[in-house]
C-alpha positions as a Python dict, from the first residue, in 0.01 Angstrom:
ca = {
    (1, 'M'): (0, 0, 0),
    (2, 'L'): (-311, -201, 90),
    (3, 'E'): (-204, -221, 454),
    (4, 'N'): (-217, 159, 478),
    (5, 'C'): (-565, 166, 329),
    (6, 'L'): (-686, -85, 586),
    (7, 'T'): (-653, 178, 859),
    (8, 'D'): (-797, 466, 656),
    (9, 'G'): (-1058, 689, 817),
    (10, 'N'): (-1306, 640, 532),
    (11, 'A'): (-1520, 328, 581),
    (12, 'M'): (-1563, 275, 206),
    (13, 'V'): (-1186, 270, 158),
    (14, 'V'): (-1155, 13, 436),
    (15, 'S'): (-1428, -213, 297),
    (16, 'N'): (-1287, -191, -56),
    (17, 'T'): (-943, -277, 81),
    (18, 'V'): (-1084, -584, 253),
    (19, 'A'): (-1256, -683, -73),
    (20, 'A'): (-925, -646, -258),
    (21, 'Y'): (-747, -860, 2),
    (22, 'Q'): (-1013, -1128, -34),
    (23, 'A'): (-985, -1127, -413),
    (24, 'I'): (-606, -1154, -395),
    (25, 'S'): (-630, -1428, -132),
    (26, 'E'): (-867, -1625, -352),
    (27, 'S'): (-631, -1611, -649),
    (28, 'K'): (-322, -1692, -436),
    (29, 'G'): (-489, -1978, -250),
    (30, 'Y'): (-417, -1855, 103),
    (31, 'N'): (-532, -1574, 330),
    (32, 'M'): (-336, -1255, 261),
    (33, 'L'): (-519, -1045, 521),
    (34, 'Q'): (-331, -1069, 850),
    (35, 'L'): (-545, -911, 1119),
    (36, 'S'): (-421, -771, 1447),
    (37, 'P'): (-634, -649, 1738),
    (38, 'Y'): (-580, -293, 1612),
    (39, 'N'): (-700, -382, 1261),
    (40, 'V'): (-999, -571, 1399),
    (41, 'Q'): (-1102, -261, 1593),
    (42, 'K'): (-1070, -49, 1277),
    (43, 'L'): (-1286, -298, 1084),
    (44, 'L'): (-1551, -297, 1355),
    (45, 'T'): (-1557, 83, 1349),
    (46, 'A'): (-1593, 89, 970),
    (47, 'L'): (-1867, -174, 982),
    (48, 'N'): (-2135, 74, 1086),
    (49, 'E'): (-2040, 335, 829),
    (50, 'C'): (-2019, 143, 502),
    (51, 'N'): (-2283, 3, 268),
    (52, 'E'): (-2425, -350, 278),
    (53, 'W'): (-2165, -501, 46),
    (54, 'G'): (-1885, -344, 246),
    (55, 'Q'): (-2035, -490, 562),
    (56, 'I'): (-2041, -836, 403),
    (57, 'Y'): (-1673, -814, 307),
    (58, 'I'): (-1577, -695, 653),
    (59, 'L'): (-1784, -962, 829),
    (60, 'D'): (-1630, -1231, 607),
    (61, 'A'): (-1284, -1111, 703),
    (62, 'L'): (-1372, -1096, 1072),
    (63, 'A'): (-1517, -1448, 1059),
    (64, 'Q'): (-1173, -1581, 960),
    (65, 'Y'): (-995, -1399, 1244),
    (66, 'V'): (-848, -1617, 1519),
    (67, 'P'): (-731, -1421, 1826),
    (68, 'A'): (-376, -1492, 1938),
    (69, 'K'): (-468, -1483, 2307),
    (70, 'S'): (-782, -1609, 2477),
    (71, 'S'): (-804, -1282, 2673),
    (72, 'E'): (-845, -1094, 2344),
    (73, 'A'): (-1152, -1301, 2258),
    (74, 'E'): (-1314, -1211, 2588),
    (75, 'K'): (-1314, -834, 2520),
}
């Protein structure tokens, strides 16, 4: 259910989903948010449209992202 919310058109829904993933990850002890290039693009789009706290959650998630291919990091 959270995966569907991650690609929602509403930036607040996206940022709250990222916050929920981070809270779950903290309690589980490992990162639950598996980002793909598509999800990263959605997060970057939502970044401009959400409030400051939402931006912090999204930036924290993006900081943990490791691209699978070096060509992806160059874009």
